[in-house]
N, C-alpha and C positions, 0 to 999 in steps of 0.2 A: 502800610498802617493796618492794623487788625481791629475790627470792631469786636468788642467784648460785651457780653450780657450785662446790661445796665452800666454801660461805659460812663464813668464820671465826666462831668463837664466843668471846665474852669470858669467860675463865675466871678464877676466884679460887682460889688454893691455900689451902684451909682444912682442917685436920685435925679429925676428929670424935672426941669423947670416947668411950672404950671401944673404939676401933678402932686397929689397929697398922698402920704403913706401913713400907716399907723400899725403898731403891733396889735395882735389880737386882743391883748389884755385891755387895750383902750377902746376897742371897737366891738367887744363881745356882745354888747346889747343889740347891735345891728347886724352882725354877721351870722349867716346860717351855720349850723354845726357841720354840715357836709355840703360840698358843692364841687363842680369840676374845677380843677386848678387851671387858670388861664394860660399856664405854660405847659404843664404835663398833658392837658387835654389836647393841645395842638401837637406837641412833639411826640407823644406816645399814644394818643387816643384814649387816655385814662378817663375813667368815669368819676363819679363823685368821691371826694376824699375829705378827710377832716380838715377844716379850715384853720390855718395857723397864722395867716396874715391877710390883709386886704389893702387895696389901693384904689384911688379914684382917678380916672383919666377921662378928660373931656366930659365931665359930669356923670360918668357911669362908674359904678363900683365893681371891682373885680376881686375874686377870691383866689387864694393860693394855699397850696399844701405845705409850704415852707417859706421862710423869710427869704432864702436865697432865690426861690422862684419869683417872688415879688420883685426883688432887686434886678433880676435878669429881665423881667418884663419891662421895668421902667427904663432900662437902657435903650429899648427900641420898641415901644408898644405897637406901633403900626406894623412891624414885621409879624408879630403874633396875631394881630387882628386880621391882617391880610391872609395869613396862612389858614385861617378858619373859614375862608370863603373859597368857592370853586376857582381853580387856577390851572394853567396848562401843565400837563405832566412833562417833566424833563425828558428829552429824547435820549435813547441809548442804543448801542449796538454791542451785543455781548455774544460770547461763544456758548453753545449748549454742550451737553455732555458728549456729543458726537463730533464736536469741533466745528459745527456749522454756525455761521453768524446769524443772529436773530436780532431784529430791531423792534422798538415799540411801534414803529410805523406799520409793521406787518400785521398789527392787530387793529388798524384803523377801522372804525365802524362797529367794533365789538366793545362789550363791557369787560373790563379786565380788573382782576384783583392781584396786584403785585404783592408778593410775600418775600420780604428780605429776611433771611434766616441763616443759621449756621449749624453745623453738626454738633458743636459744643453747647448749643443753647437748648436745654431740655424742654422749655415751654414751646419753642419753635417746633421741635420734632413731635411733641405730643399733639400739636394742632394740625399737623399735615394730613393725617388720615381724614379728618373732618373737612379739610379743604378739598381733598380728593372727591368726597361725596358731593360737595357743592359743584365742583367741576363737572361731574357726571350729571347732576340734576338739571343744570342749566346750559350745558354745552351746546345742545341743539338750538338754543335760542340766542346764540351769539354771545356767549360768555366763556371766559377762560381764566383759570388761575395760572399765574406765571410765577414760579419760584425763582428767587435770585439768591444764590448761595454766596456768602461772604468769606468763606474759608480761604486763607492764603494758600493752602496746599492744592487747591483746585480739584480737578476731576478725579485724581487718584484717591482722594479722601471722600469727596462728595458722591461719586457714582456708587460705591458700595453701600453708603448710607441710604441713598435713594432706593436702591434695590431692596434693602432690608425693610425700609418703611413701606414699600410697595405703593408708591404714588406714580401716576401715569401722566400727570400734567407736565408741561414744559419746565425744565430746570435749567437756568442759565448761571454762568459763573461771573460774579461781579468783579469789576475793577474799582479802585478807590473813587474815581469820578462819579460812578453811578450812585453809590450810597451817599456820597457827599452832596451831589446835586439834589437828592431827595431829603436831605437833612436828617439822615438816619444816625442816631447817636446811641440807641439801645435796641436790643432785639427781644422779641420779634417786632417787626414794623410792617404793617400792611397798608396799602394804598388802593382805594377803590376809584377806578377811572371810568368815566362814562364814554359813550360812543363818539363824542366830540373831542376826546382826548383831554378832558378836564379831570383833575383830581377833585372828587366831591366829598371824600371822607377818608380819615386816617384812623387806624387802630394800632395799639401797641401795648407794651407792658403786660399786664394780666389780661389777655384778650378775652372778651366776652363773645363767645362763638355765636350765641343766639342773636346778638346785635349785628354781628358780621353777616350772618345768614339772612336776616331780615333786610338789611341794607342792600344786599345783592339781589334778593328777590324783588324788592321794590324797584330798583333801578332797571333790572332786566325786563320786568313786566310793563313798566311805564314808558319805556323808550321804544 
């Protein structure tokens, strides 16, 4: 299966017992004009978006960029709420461009920024030189960017692209289980992992590089 930029997700509109929902037209007086979508902010790290729907779960109101996001949230609210808190980073063992096996455990004790990307994803490629600068700036302090390429063609396509982009941080070749375990459904998708192996933040969609750089700086200097 091949991940594609902004891969569509099949959604089912299901209301959850004990939760209340309302279209924006009925809630406009209470809803902010822009807010992080309770689905997209978790899945893609998206920032504030125009609010199109709201829902109340366990006494707290949540905003959504689309009715379909509201409906997906209500299928399993706890899954999205849990994903917004520090959680163990799924383990992986993947080949690098030289054929060596690299695992997440090899980076134990370091701050890691995992970057799921693909050669066909132009926002991914555009961001990589900036990630290289982060890798260089904080590498001596126990930090590493690790790129995970999702192209089905593997090294024969990825290696020339990496040489052209001129990044030096490790690039690994994903298998389906790796991106599935991280819940990657669109690219780019970045995961910031602390020294204890916990995912503490996710970024994606239209990546705000300043936010990424600040999150990395804070985690590296505080730990």
